C-alpha positions in Angstrom: 163.0 131.6 -177.5 161.7 134.7 -179.4 158.5 136.4 -178.4 156.4 134.8 -181.2 157.4 131.3 -180.3 156.9 131.9 -176.6 153.4 133.2 -177.3 152.6 130.2 -179.5 153.8 127.8 -176.7 151.8 129.7 -174.1 148.7 129.6 -176.3 149.1 125.8 -176.8 149.4 125.3 -173.0 146.2 127.3 -172.3 144.4 125.4 -175.0 145.4 122.1 -173.5 144.0 123.3 -170.1 140.7 124.3 -171.8 140.5 121.0 -173.6 141.1 119.2 -170.3 138.2 121.1 -168.7 135.9 120.5 -171.6 136.6 116.8 -171.8 136.9 115.9 -168.1 135.4 118.8 -166.1 136.8 121.1 -163.4 137.9 118.2 -161.2 140.6 117.3 -163.8 142.3 120.6 -163.1 144.5 121.4 -160.2 143.7 124.6 -158.1 146.7 126.2 -159.7 145.5 125.5 -163.2 142.0 126.9 -162.3 143.6 130.1 -161.1 145.9 130.2 -164.2 142.9 129.9 -166.6 141.0 132.6 -164.6 144.0 135.0 -164.9 144.2 134.5 -168.6 140.7 135.9 -169.0 142.2 139.2 -168.0 145.6 138.9 -169.7 145.1 136.3 -172.5 148.6 136.9 -174.0 150.6 136.6 -170.8 152.0 133.5 -169.2 150.0 133.2 -166.0 151.4 129.9 -164.7 153.9 131.3 -162.3 151.6 134.0 -160.9 148.9 131.4 -160.3 151.3 129.2 -158.4 152.6 132.1 -156.4 149.1 133.2 -155.5 148.2 129.7 -154.4 151.3 129.5 -152.3 150.7 132.8 -150.7 147.0 132.3 -149.9 147.1 128.5 -149.4 143.8 127.6 -151.2 141.6 128.4 -154.2 138.8 130.0 -152.1 141.4 132.2 -150.3 142.8 133.4 -153.6 139.3 134.3 -154.8 138.4 136.0 -151.5 141.6 138.1 -151.4 141.3 141.8 -151.9 143.0 143.7 -154.7 145.7 145.2 -152.5 146.7 141.7 -151.3 146.7 140.3 -154.8 148.8 143.1 -156.2 151.7 141.9 -154.0 152.0 138.8 -156.1 154.4 139.2 -159.0 152.6 139.0 -162.3 149.2 140.1 -161.0 147.9 143.4 -162.1 144.6 145.3 -162.5 143.4 143.2 -165.5 143.9 139.7 -164.3 142.9 140.7 -160.7 139.7 141.9 -162.2 139.1 138.5 -163.8 139.5 136.9 -160.3 137.1 139.3 -158.7 134.6 139.1 -161.5 134.3 135.3 -161.3 133.9 135.6 -157.5 131.1 138.1 -157.9 129.4 136.0 -160.6 129.6 132.8 -158.5 128.1 134.7 -155.5 125.2 136.0 -157.6 124.7 132.5 -159.1 124.5 130.9 -155.7 122.1 133.6 -154.4 119.7 133.4 -157.3 119.8 129.6 -157.3 118.2 129.5 -153.8 115.5 132.0 -154.5 112.1 130.3 -154.6 113.4 127.0 -153.3 112.0 125.5 -150.1 114.5 126.0 -147.3 113.7 122.7 -145.6 114.8 120.7 -148.7 117.5 123.2 -149.8 119.2 124.2 -146.5 122.5 123.0 -147.9 122.2 125.3 -150.9 121.4 128.2 -148.5 124.5 127.3 -146.4 126.7 127.0 -149.5 125.6 130.5 -150.6 126.2 132.0 -147.1 129.6 130.3 -146.8 130.7 131.7 -150.2 129.3 135.2 -149.5 130.7 135.5 -145.9 133.7 133.2 -145.7 136.5 135.7 -146.6 135.3 138.8 -144.9 137.6 140.5 -142.4 134.8 142.1 -140.4 131.5 140.6 -139.0 128.4 140.7 -141.2 124.9 139.8 -140.1 122.7 138.4 -142.9 119.1 137.3 -143.0 117.4 134.8 -145.4 113.7 135.7 -145.7 111.2 132.8 -146.2 107.5 132.8 -147.1 104.7 130.8 -145.4 105.8 127.6 -147.3 109.4 128.3 -146.3 110.5 129.1 -149.8 113.3 131.6 -150.1 112.2 135.1 -150.9 115.6 136.9 -150.7 118.7 137.5 -148.7 119.9 140.8 -147.2 122.8 142.1 -145.1 121.2 143.6 -142.0 124.3 144.8 -140.1 128.0 145.1 -140.5 130.4 145.4 -137.6 134.0 145.2 -136.7 136.2 142.1 -136.4 135.0 141.3 -132.8 131.8 143.3 -132.4 128.6 143.3 -134.3 125.5 145.1 -133.1 122.2 143.8 -134.5 119.0 145.8 -133.7 115.9 143.5 -133.6 113.7 146.3 -135.0 115.9 146.5 -138.1 115.5 142.7 -138.7 111.8 142.9 -138.1 111.5 145.9 -140.4 113.2 144.0 -143.2 111.2 140.8 -142.6 107.9 142.8 -142.8 109.1 144.6 -146.0 109.8 141.2 -147.6 106.4 139.8 -146.3 108.4 137.0 -144.7 106.8 134.4 -142.4 110.1 132.8 -141.4 113.8 133.6 -141.2 117.2 132.1 -141.2 119.9 134.4 -139.8 123.7 134.1 -140.2 126.9 135.9 -139.2 130.5 135.2 -139.8 133.4 134.7 -137.4 136.5 136.2 -139.1 138.6 134.4 -136.6 137.6 131.1 -138.2 136.0 129.6 -135.1 132.6 128.0 -135.5 131.8 127.8 -131.8 128.9 130.1 -130.8 129.8 132.6 -128.1 127.6 133.6 -125.1 126.9 136.8 -127.0 125.8 134.8 -130.1 123.4 132.7 -127.9 121.9 135.8 -126.2 121.5 137.6 -129.5 119.7 134.5 -131.0 117.4 134.4 -127.9 116.6 138.1 -128.2 115.8 137.9 -131.9 113.8 134.7 -131.5 111.6 136.5 -128.9 111.2 139.6 -131.1 110.2 137.5 -134.1 107.8 135.4 -132.0 105.9 138.6 -131.0 105.5 139.4 -134.7 104.5 135.8 -135.5 107.7 135.3 -137.6 109.4 131.9 -137.2 113.2 132.1 -136.6 114.3 128.7 -138.0 118.1 128.8 -137.6 121.2 130.8 -136.9 124.2 129.9 -138.9 127.8 130.8 -138.0 130.2 131.0 -140.9 133.9 130.3 -140.2 136.9 130.3 -142.4 136.4 127.0 -144.0 133.7 125.3 -146.0 131.4 124.5 -143.1 128.9 126.3 -141.0 127.7 125.9 -137.4 123.9 125.4 -137.3 122.0 126.3 -134.0 119.2 124.1 -135.2 121.3 121.1 -135.9 122.9 121.3 -132.4 119.5 121.5 -130.7 119.8 125.1 -129.6 116.8 126.4 -131.6 114.6 123.7 -130.0 115.8 124.7 -126.6 115.1 128.4 -127.4 111.7 127.6 -128.6 110.8 125.8 -125.3 112.2 128.7 -123.2 110.4 131.4 -125.2 107.1 129.5 -125.3 107.2 129.4 -121.5 108.2 133.0 -121.3 105.4 134.1 -123.7 102.8 132.0 -121.8 103.8 133.7 -118.6 103.5 137.2 -120.1 100.1 136.6 -121.6 
């Protein structure tokens, strides 16, 4: 097949994928087809079917492909700077969309949206990151911020930095989150001690720490509040604060 006929065939294939999406939505496309279309944004005249399949085989899932760094992606035959840029750009756009979507929404009624954003923002990181979601008196989301970054196994969070950021945002409440690059969602003893320390520090400044989320490798998060740990912390800290007054 000559180059012209090959390009025409490839263009027809891509158009069929676009039509499928327009008619039936993203659920009509396989993960490989989604990746293929994203790659064509960077290299529109190149056959991206095989590179898309190879990337999915290598990284095992669509989120893992989007989370992969440039160096890892370059190892896939057919992936270069232009179509890798397309993958990274859509990942960045999705992250900004999710972040801006939660701003101004009440956390109590939109906690799943907040968790979705945090999962997307932190899931693929190879080192630990500690983030805070700042809330106003009505528990509407003001903003999110990375407070601290650590190594794969250690992350030092200074309470004064968290309080400083909360005051700068005029926050009345907080949700904190960090990722476990290992993929485990189980809170460690260190995680529990950190949460207790931060809860006490926030209490002294009349800031309500509502929850601590742990983000693993998948699409779920561990919530201290949902597992009753925040209520237990509140009881312990209330007793401690009463004794110190």
